[in-house]
C-alpha positions in Angstrom: -24.3 2.3 -13.3 -22.3 1.1 -16.3 -19.4 -1.1 -15.5 -19.8 -0.9 -11.7 -22.8 -3.1 -10.8 -22.2 -6.1 -13.0 -24.7 -8.2 -14.8 -24.1 -11.6 -13.3 -25.3 -12.9 -9.9 -22.9 -13.7 -7.1 -22.3 -17.3 -6.4 -23.7 -19.1 -3.3 -22.9 -17.4 0.0 -19.6 -18.3 1.5 -19.9 -21.2 4.0 -16.8 -20.4 6.1 -16.6 -16.6 6.8 -14.3 -17.1 9.7 -11.8 -19.0 7.6 -12.1 -16.5 4.9 -11.2 -13.7 7.3 -8.3 -15.6 8.8 -6.8 -16.6 5.5 -7.1 -13.2 3.8 -5.8 -11.4 6.9 -2.8 -13.7 7.1 -2.0 -13.3 3.4 -2.4 -9.5 3.8 0.0 -9.4 6.7 2.6 -11.4 4.8 2.3 -9.2 1.8 2.9 -6.1 3.9 5.8 -7.9 5.7 7.4 -8.5 2.3 6.7 -4.9 1.3 8.5 -3.5 4.3 11.3 -6.1 4.6 14.0 -3.8 3.2 13.2 -0.9 5.4 15.6 -1.7 8.2 18.1 -3.7 6.2 18.6 -1.2 3.3 22.1 -0.4 4.3 23.2 -4.1 4.4 21.3 -5.0 1.3 22.7 -2.1 -0.7 26.2 -3.0 0.5 26.0 -6.6 -0.5 24.4 -5.9 -3.9 26.8 -3.1 -4.6 23.9 -0.7 -5.1 24.9 2.9 -5.9 23.3 5.5 -3.7 21.4 6.9 -6.7 19.8 3.5 -7.3 18.9 2.6 -3.7 15.4 4.1 -4.1 14.7 1.2 -6.5 15.3 -1.3 -3.7 12.4 0.3 -1.9 10.2 1.3 -4.8 10.2 -2.0 -6.7 7.3 -3.6 -4.8 5.0 -0.5 -4.8 5.7 -0.2 -8.5 4.3 -3.7 -9.1 1.4 -3.0 -6.7 0.4 0.3 -8.3 0.6 -1.1 -11.8 -1.5 -4.2 -11.1 -4.0 -3.4 -8.3 -6.8 -2.0 -10.5 -6.3 -4.7 -13.1 -6.3 -7.4 -10.4 -9.5 -6.0 -8.7 -11.4 -6.0 -12.0 -10.2 -9.5 -12.9 -11.2 -10.8 -9.5 -14.8 -9.5 -9.7 -15.2 -10.8 -13.3 -13.4 -14.1 -13.2 -13.2 -15.3 -9.6 -11.9 -13.7 -6.4 -10.7 -17.0 -5.0 -8.9 -17.8 -8.2 -7.1 -14.5 -8.3 -6.3 -14.6 -4.6 -4.8 -18.1 -4.6 -2.7 -17.6 -7.7 -1.5 -14.2 -6.4 -0.5 -15.7 -3.0 1.3 -18.5 -4.7 3.2 -16.1 -7.0 4.1 -13.9 -4.0 5.6 -17.0 -2.3 7.7 -17.9 -5.3 8.9 -14.4 -6.1 9.8 -13.7 -2.4 11.9 -16.9 -2.3 13.7 -15.7 -5.5 14.3 -12.3 -3.8 16.5 -14.1 -1.3 18.6 -15.5 -4.1 19.3 -12.2 -5.9 22.9 -11.3 -6.4 22.6 -8.0 -8.2 20.6 -4.8 -7.8 18.7 -5.5 -11.1 17.8 -9.0 -10.0 16.6 -7.9 -6.6 14.6 -5.0 -8.1 12.9 -7.2 -10.6 11.9 -9.7 -7.9 10.5 -6.8 -5.8 8.4 -5.6 -8.8 7.1 -9.2 -9.2 6.4 -9.4 -5.5 4.3 -6.2 -5.8 2.3 -7.5 -8.8 1.6 -10.7 -6.9 0.6 -8.8 -3.8 -1.8 -6.7 -5.9 -3.7 -9.9 -6.8 -4.2 -11.0 -3.2 -4.8 -7.6 -1.7 -7.4 -6.5 -4.3 -9.3 -9.8 -4.2 -9.2 -10.3 -0.4 -11.6 -7.4 0.2 -13.9 -8.8 -2.5 -13.9 -12.2 -0.7 -14.7 -10.5 2.6 -17.6 -8.6 1.2 -19.0 -11.8 -0.2 -18.4 -13.7 3.0 -19.9 -11.0 5.3 -23.1 -9.7 3.6 -24.3 -7.9 6.7 -23.0 -4.3 6.9 -22.2 -4.7 10.6 -20.3 -7.9 10.1 -18.6 -6.4 7.1 -17.4 -3.4 9.2 -15.9 -5.8 11.7 -14.2 -7.9 9.0 -12.7 -5.0 7.1 -11.5 -3.6 10.5 -9.7 -6.8 11.2 -8.2 -6.9 7.7 -7.0 -3.3 8.1 -5.5 -4.1 11.4 -3.5 -6.9 9.8 -2.1 -4.3 7.3 -0.6 -2.6 10.4 0.4 -6.0 11.8 2.5 -6.8 8.8 4.2 -3.5 8.9 4.8 -4.0 12.7 6.2 -7.5 12.6 8.5 -7.2 9.5 11.2 -4.8 10.8 11.9 -6.7 14.1 12.0 -10.0 12.1 14.3 -8.5 9.5 16.5 -6.9 12.1 16.9 -10.0 14.3 18.2 -12.2 11.5 21.9 -12.5 10.8 21.5 -12.3 7.0 19.0 -10.0 5.2 18.2 -12.9 2.8 16.8 -15.1 5.5 13.7 -12.9 5.9 12.7 -13.5 2.2 13.1 -17.3 2.5 11.0 -17.3 5.7 8.3 -15.1 4.3 8.2 -17.1 1.1 7.8 -20.4 2.9 5.0 -18.9 5.1 3.2 -17.4 2.1 3.4 -20.8 0.3 1.6 -22.4 3.3 -1.1 -19.8 3.2 -1.6 -20.4 -0.5 -2.2 -24.1 0.1 -4.6 -23.4 2.9 -6.5 -20.8 0.8 -7.0 -23.2 -2.0 -8.8 -25.6 0.4 -10.9 -23.2 2.5 -12.0 -20.3 0.3 -15.3 -20.3 -1.6 -15.3 -18.9 -5.1 -17.4 -15.7 -5.8 -17.6 -13.5 -8.9 -19.8 -10.8 -10.4 -19.3 -11.4 -14.2 -20.4 -8.6 -16.5 -20.0 -10.4 -19.7 -18.0 -9.1 -22.6 -14.2 -9.2 -23.2 -11.6 -8.4 -20.6 -10.4 -4.8 -20.8 -6.9 -5.7 -22.1 -6.4 -2.3 -23.8 -7.3 -0.4 -20.7 -5.2 -2.6 -18.5 -2.2 -2.2 -20.8 -2.5 1.6 -21.0 -3.0 2.0 -17.2 -0.1 -0.3 -16.3 2.3 1.4 -18.7 1.2 4.8 -17.4 1.8 3.8 -13.8 5.2 2.3 -14.6 6.3 5.4 -16.5 5.1 7.7 -13.6 6.9 5.7 -10.9 10.1 5.4 -12.9 10.0 9.2 -13.4 9.5 9.8 -9.6 12.3 7.4 -8.7 14.7 8.9 -11.3 13.7 12.4 -10.4 15.7 12.5 -7.2 18.9 12.7 -9.3 17.5 15.8 -11.1 14.0 16.7 -12.1 15.0 18.6 -15.2 16.8 15.7 -16.9 15.4 14.6 -20.3 14.5 11.0 -19.2 12.4 12.3 -16.3 10.5 14.7 -18.5 9.9 12.1 -21.2 8.6 9.6 -18.7 6.3 12.1 -17.2 5.0 13.0 -20.6 4.5 9.4 -21.6 2.6 8.8 -18.3 0.3 11.7 -19.0 -0.4 10.5 -22.6 -1.0 7.0 -21.5 -3.3 8.1 -18.7 -5.4 10.1 -21.2 -5.5 7.1 -23.5 -6.7 4.9 -20.5 -9.5 7.3 -19.7 -10.7 7.4 -23.4 -10.7 3.6 -23.4 -12.7 3.3 -20.2 -15.3 5.7 -21.6 -15.9 3.5 -24.7 -15.5 -0.1 -23.5 -18.5 -2.1 -22.4 -16.6 -3.7 -19.5 -14.2 -1.0 -18.1 -11.7 -1.7 -15.3 -13.2 1.2 -13.5 -16.5 3.0 -13.9 -15.7 6.7 -14.3 -19.1 7.5 -13.0 -17.8 6.6 -9.6 -15.8 9.8 -9.6 -19.1 11.6 -8.9 -19.4 9.8 -5.6 -18.0 11.8 -2.7 -17.0 8.7 -0.7 -15.2 7.1 -3.6 -13.2 10.3 -4.2 -12.5 10.6 -0.5 -11.4 6.9 -0.4 -9.1 7.4 -3.4 -7.7 10.7 -2.0 -7.1 9.1 1.4 -5.1 6.2 -0.2 -3.0 8.7 -2.2 -2.2 10.9 0.8 -1.5 7.9 3.0 1.2 6.7 0.5 2.7 10.2 0.1 2.7 11.4 3.7 2.8 8.3 5.9 4.4 5.4 4.0 6.8 7.6 2.1 8.3 9.0 5.4 8.3 5.9 7.6 9.8 3.7 4.9 13.0 5.8 4.8 13.2 7.1 8.3 14.8 3.9 9.8 17.7 4.3 7.3 18.1 7.9 8.4 18.5 6.8 12.0 21.0 4.1 11.2 23.1 6.6 9.2 22.9 9.5 11.7 22.6 7.9 15.1 24.5 4.7 14.3 21.5 2.6 15.4 21.5 -1.1 14.4 18.7 -2.5 12.2 17.3 -4.3 15.3 17.3 -1.1 17.4 15.5 0.9 14.7 13.1 -2.0 14.3 12.1 -2.0 18.0 11.8 1.8 18.0 9.4 1.8 15.0 7.5 -1.1 16.5 6.0 1.6 18.8 4.5 3.3 15.8 3.4 0.2 13.9 2.3 -1.7 16.9 0.0 1.1 18.1 -1.3 1.3 14.5 -2.3 -2.4 14.7 -4.0 -2.0 18.1 -5.9 1.1 17.1 -7.0 -0.3 13.8 -8.3 -3.5 15.5 -10.4 -1.4 18.0 -11.5 1.3 15.6 -14.7 -0.6 14.8 -16.0 0.8 18.1 -16.2 4.1 16.3 -18.9 2.9 13.9 -22.0 4.9 14.2 -20.3 7.6 16.2 -17.6 8.8 13.7 -18.1 8.9 10.0 -15.4 7.1 7.9 -14.3 10.4 6.3 -14.1 12.1 9.7 -12.0 9.2 10.9 -9.6 9.6 7.9 -9.3 13.3 8.6 -8.5 12.6 12.3 -5.9 10.0 11.3 -4.2 12.5 9.0 -4.3 15.2 11.7 -2.7 12.9 14.3 0.0 11.9 11.8 0.7 15.6 11.1 1.0 16.5 14.8 3.1 13.4 15.5 5.5 14.1 12.7 6.0 17.7 13.7 6.8 16.4 17.2 9.7 14.4 15.8 11.4 17.6 14.5 14.8 18.1 16.0 15.2 14.6 17.4 17.6 13.3 14.8 19.7 16.4 14.9 19.8 16.2 18.7 20.9 12.5 18.4 18.1 11.4 20.8 15.8 8.6 19.8 14.0 9.1 23.1 12.7 12.5 21.8 11.0 10.6 19.0 8.7 8.5 21.3 5.8 11.0 21.7 5.7 11.7 18.0 5.7 8.0 17.1 2.8 7.4 19.6 0.7 10.1 18.0 1.6 9.1 14.4 0.9 5.4 15.3 -2.6 6.2 16.5 -3.2 8.2 13.4 -2.0 5.4 11.2 -4.3 2.9 12.9 -7.3 5.1 12.2 -6.3 5.4 8.6 -5.8 1.6 8.1 -9.2 0.9 9.6 -11.1 3.5 7.7 -9.6 3.1 4.2 -10.6 -0.5 3.5 -14.1 0.1 4.9 -14.6 3.2 2.8 -13.1 1.5 -0.3 -15.8 -1.3 -0.4 -18.7 0.8 0.9 -18.2 3.5 -1.7 -18.8 1.2 -4.7 -21.6 -1.3 -5.5 -21.2 -4.6 -3.6 -20.6 -6.5 -6.8 -17.5 -4.4 -7.6 -15.9 -4.5 -4.1 -12.5 -5.9 -5.4 -12.4 -3.1 -8.1 -13.1 -0.5 -5.4 -10.3 -1.9 -3.3 -8.0 -2.0 -6.2 -8.7 1.6 -7.1 -7.9 2.9 -3.7 -4.9 0.8 -3.1 -3.5 1.7 -6.5 -3.4 5.4 -5.5 -2.0 4.4 -2.1 1.0 2.7 -3.6 1.5 5.3 -6.4 1.6 7.7 -3.5 4.1 5.6 -1.6 6.4 5.5 -4.6 6.2 9.2 -4.9 6.5 9.6 -1.1 9.7 7.5 -0.9 11.3 9.3 -3.8 10.3 12.7 -2.4 11.5 11.8 1.1 14.9 10.5 -0.1 15.3 13.5 -2.4 14.6 16.0 0.4 16.5 14.2 3.1 19.7 13.5 1.1 19.6 16.4 -1.4 19.3 19.3 0.9 22.3 21.3 2.3 22.9 21.0 6.0 23.3 17.3 6.4 21.0 14.3 6.7 19.5 15.3 10.0 18.4 18.7 8.6 17.1 17.0 5.5 15.1 14.6 7.6 13.5 17.5 9.4 12.5 19.1 6.1 11.0 15.8 4.9 9.0 15.5 8.1 7.7 19.0 7.7 6.6 18.2 4.1 4.9 15.0 5.3 3.0 16.9 8.0 1.9 19.4 5.4 0.7 16.8 3.0 -1.2 15.0 5.8 -2.9 18.3 6.7 -4.0 18.8 3.1 -5.3 15.3 3.1 -7.4 15.9 6.2 -9.0 19.0 4.7 -9.5 17.3 1.3 -11.3 14.2 2.5 -13.8 16.4 4.5 -14.2 19.0 1.7 -14.9 16.7 -1.2 -18.5 16.8 -2.5 -20.5 14.6 -4.8 -23.6 12.5 -5.1 -22.7 9.9 -2.4 
């Protein structure tokens, strides 16, 4: 298949698969900790940076913007030019940009460092699954490795809020995460084995530029849209995104070394993986990124209190993702995705009325169900991402799915904030509407991943 299989041979098998799994999992957890760091400190961060309410979505959407713009590019570069190289440089860049985030004094500075953190995270996240596929050639071992990697996605989401909430200054978390990530970058440079699947030809710079610009325009439109979807800047950004996306597709059809082989769209598992990533961002990440802020504003909960409450959701997600490998051979990955979305939908509907009633205890059953569902999603998505593409293009497959995941998260955060804060009846009523929308999107996702058909 053109552009997906590669023309070069893989390098020698990795000699330290255990170390590869440990380093990539640790870096992944740190990337997700950086991603979720503002979730429980948004109120304090916005107050110190004098961020207007209309601009607070940028404090949350900066990192997913960088991720969405660069994941597909990073995955293609990793396969062609070296997964270890891209991983190490991405991890080092994440360390430096995270340290800079703790020094920001304005909303613009902080947002720019968050975008840079996202771009850096894209390099390590996309290349890490490619490194794992090379280190674990056996399908059974690869299933276990991707399951552990997916669990550490949940672990990063679980650990960051309590850490952020426990510190006296929101800046400290960025300095701690930056130092830890720098240490992982040093270790990675020493223990990882290089692998690549070069296809020859020139890098797809035109396709990368078109796709990156299209993604930035789309996310900017989604973020600005909460202040009015009919405004001229929003419409122009959406139009620019559509034109650039069409240009990207035309480039990919003609170049000898495309970032993504469009023939993969005929594969059912690849489409299901991509759809699963998109809906996870829209329905799950979008809601649970802003919900802690809702509780702080309506129930008067402290950042630490909301962090401990949401640890129930994220902690269960980690445990379930770690154990989900036991479902291999019994439950198909697409069925696991559908089950995860269904549990999120039921759990989210169970949360209805809790904020308005002023009772965090009423949220516990819903957080349990949604946490189990999230764990199933985080285990199934990375496995399906690498198994739905040729082995030589594993990093590209990972990049494609995660691109849609973080495009979805940007849209989900913007949608959640718009519904929760822009609906009459107060924030509690708006939160219930946002939860209902999240449940509906998850239900559509469950149906979609099962219904998609193709050649594989």
